[in-house]
N, C-alpha and C positions, 0 to 999 in steps of 0.2 A: 435617290434620284439619279436620274436616268439623263443622258445627253445624247441627242440624235444627231448624227452627221450624215448626211444623205441617207443611204440603206444601213448603216450600221447602229447599233444600239449598244451603248457601253454602260454597264452599272458601276458605279463608283463604289459600291460595296464590295464587288467583285476584284475590283482594281486594288483597292486599299482594305484589306479585312481588318476586322476589329482587333485591338490589342488583345494579347492572352490574359491581361490584367482584367480588362472589361469582360471577357467572356467567363473568366473565374467569379467575378462579382455576379454576372447575371445568374450562373449555376448556383450559386450560394443564395441569392434573393428567391430563385424558384424554388430550392429545398426549404428554405425558411418558411415560405408562403404556404408550402404543401404542408408542413408539419402544424402551421396554424390552423389550416383547414381539418386536419386529421384529430388535432386534441380533443375539440369537443365531441366527435364522433367517437372516439375511444373513451372519453369520459362518460359519456352517456351508456355505452354498452357494459361499462364496468359497474356502473350504479345499477345497471338492470340485473346484471348477474351476480352482484354481490349481496344483495337483499339486506336485511337489517341485522349486521352482526354486532357484537360487542365491541368490534374495533372502531364501529363509527362513534361510539360514546367516549374514546379516549382522546385526550386533548392533543390537538396538533395532527390527528389522523388524517383529516380532509387535506391538510396541507401537504402531508407527505404523500397522499393519494394523487392530488393534482401534480406535484413534481415527477411522480412516476409515469402518470399519464402524458406529462408533456416530454419526458425522456424517451418513451415509447414511440409517440409520434415522430420525434426528430430522428431517431433510429430507423424507423421505417421510412420516412422520406429520405434519408441519407442513402438507402439501399435501393433506391428507385421508386419507392412509394405506391402509389396506385396510378401513377401516370399523369397526375395533374401538374406537376413540376416540369415535364418533359413538354407538355402543351405550352406552358408558360414560356419555358425557355425557347420553345420554337418561335414564339411571337416576338421575343426581345431581340431574336438575331436578325440582321438586316436579310432581306429578301434575295435568293440567289437567282440570277438571271442570267441566263446564257448570251453571250454576244455573237451573232451571227455574222459572218462576212458575206 
């Protein structure tokens, strides 16, 4: 929200920055979303390169594989991922407008 007084434009976001708790919440949301996007990609890669091994016939193997893929996706996203989280975070933050005098 911008307030224009005569020739000065003041951004309320610049005057009142978001609380640290909200920033941390947005960062976590961006990381989690990126992990959700990475998981199917990694799962697809894993299935492509794993082939048809005996492990695929073991009861519960697909569940463990899915948990491992999810853990890998979360780990990649927590360390910066492929940049999707940063893009999302940038859109969640209020715009930075410089006030001119």
